[in-house]
N, C-alpha and C positions, 0 to 999 in steps of 0.2 A: 504494500500500500504506500506507493511513493508520494501520494498527495497528503499523507498524514504528517502533521508537524510534530515529529518525535522530539525535537529539541524543546518545544513548548510543553509537551507532555512530561518530559523528564524534569523540567523546571517546576512544574506543578507538584510532582512527586517529592522533589527536594524541599519545596516550600511546606508541604504537608508534614514531612518528617521532621524538619527543623522546628516548625511550630509545635508539634506534639512533644518533641523533646523538651522544649522550653517550658511548656505548660505542665508536663508531667513532673518536672523538678520544682517548679514554682508553686503550683496550686496546692500540693499537700502542705507546704509551709504556711500558705495563706489560710487553709482550713484549720490548721493547728492554732494559728493566731486568732482566728474567729472563734474557736472553741473556748478560748479564755474570756470571751466577752459575754455580757448578759444576753439573754434570749432576744430582747428587743433590737440590740445592735446587730445580732446575727441576721435577723429578718431584714434590717435596713441594708446590710451588705449584700444579702442574697437578692433583694429587690433591685438594688443598683446594678448588679451584674446582669440582670435580666433585661436591662434597657436595650441592649444590643439586639434582642429578639423582636422588639417592637419598633425600633427606629429604622428608617431606611438605611441601607448600607452606604449610600452616598453621604448621608449626614455623618455617620461614624467615620467614613473615609475622609471627609473634610476636616474633622477635628483631629484625626490621626495625622493628616497632612500638616496641620499647624504644629502639632507636637514634635513631628520629625523634621520640620524645616530647619534651616540654619539658625533661625531665631527662636525655635521652639525649645521646650524644656529638655526633651530627649535629643533633639537634633544638635544642641550645643555641645553634647558629649563627643561628637565626632566632627572633624573639620569638614565643612561643606554640607553638613547635615546628613540625615539618613533617608530623606524623601527620594523617590525614584532610584532606590537601590534594593538589592535582594534582601538585605538584613532589615531594611526599613519595612519591607513587605512582611517579614517574619514577625516583627514587633506589632505591626498593625493587625495581622491575622491572629496573633496571640490575644490581643485586646478584644477582638471581635468574637473569638471562640472561647473566651474565658467562661461564660455561663454554662457552656456545654459540659464542662468538667467541674467547675466550682459549685454550682447549685446542686447537682446530684450528690456530690460528696457531702455537702453540708446537710442535705436532707437525710442521707444515710447515717450521718452522725446523730441525728435526732431519733433514729429508730432504736437506739440503745434503750433498753428498758430501765425503769427506775431502779430496779434491783441491781442491774449491772453498774449503773452510775454510782450507787451507794457502795458497791463492792470495790470500785476503783478508789473511792475516797478512803476506804478502810485499809488499802494496801500500804498506805504511808509513803508511797513513792512520789517522785516529782511528776508534774503534769505531762512533761515531755516524755518521760519513761512510760507512763500510762498510755499516752497517745501512740507511741511507737510499738509497744508490746501487746496492747489490748485493743485499742480503738482502730489502729491502722489495719490489722488483719481482718477486722470486721467490715471495713469499707473499701478494702483494696479491689474487690471485684468491680465495684462501681467505677473506680479509677481506671481500670483496664478498659472497660466499655467506653468511658469518657474519651480515652485516647483514640479509640477507633472512630467514634462519632466526630471528633475534632478533625481527624485526618480526612474523613469523607467530606466534611463540610469545607475544608481547605481546598480540596480538589475541584470543587465546583464554584468556589467564590469568584465573584466578578466585580461587584460595585466597589468594594474596598480596594482591591488591587488596582483597578483603573484610576481611582482617585489618588492613591498613594504612589503607585509605581508606573502608571502609564503603559507604554508598550515598547520597551527596549529589548531587542532580541538578546537572548542568553543572559538577561539580567532581570527583567520584570515581565516579559511577555509570556504569561502562563497560558495553559491550554484553552481556558474559557475565553481569554482575550483573543487568541488566535482564531477561534471559531467565530467570534463576533466580527472580526475584521474581514473574514472570508464572506460572511453574509453582507456586510457593508459594501464589499466590492462586487457583489452579485455573483460570487463564485460558489453557486449553490451545490454543484457536484462535489467540489472539494469540502465544502461545509458539511455535506451529508456524511462523507467518509470520516471526517474528524469527529462529528457528533455521534456517529455510530460507535466509534472507539470509546468515546466518553460514556455513552450509555451502557456499553458492555462492562466497562471498568466500574461504573457506579453500581451495577447489579452485583458484580463479584464482591465489591466492598460491603454492600448491604447484606448480602448472603452470609459472608464470613462474620460480620458483626452480629447478625442474628444467631448464627450457630454458636459463636463464642458466648453470647449472652445466655443461651440455653445451657451450655456447659457449666458456666459459672454459677447458675442458679441451682443446678443439680446437686 
């Protein structure tokens, strides 16, 4: 299939893997910090993270662009800023995909029974020890599923990556952007082939995620 933009597909896979790696390391620490807060503040954090599910991706992409620009808070950390770069896309996609991992983990934390919570207090260990040895094994399956969902979501992301990265070949031109450009250029035959690859890949990822979810629940 010579008309398929394999470079753009490979870049989407890289973006998904890098985003999942960053979230898989950062979100557990965020959940631990949230577990130390009162229930009201936990709800506020959870609700705040869900904003990305209700806001248009272009709105989130716009604010991510401001954060990653040379004058932005994150962009100032790197000379020239992080906007329109691969790692800028990783940070933007991490912010956008945060609720797909953070909220389920926080909800799983709340499924601990009152007896289990009282038992943790009686252990006399530090909160971090209790989180690492008792709570984390309880919520780890949700973490694994969260990684899969974030990867699937990254593979199909369009609005945020267009706002933050544009379409720079081998740098920010991911597969969804490549398909959009083919349609814009009226290259429907090529667009069909690329979209078919994306459809097949999305089905495989969804099937594996569903299968993994069944295994973890068993």
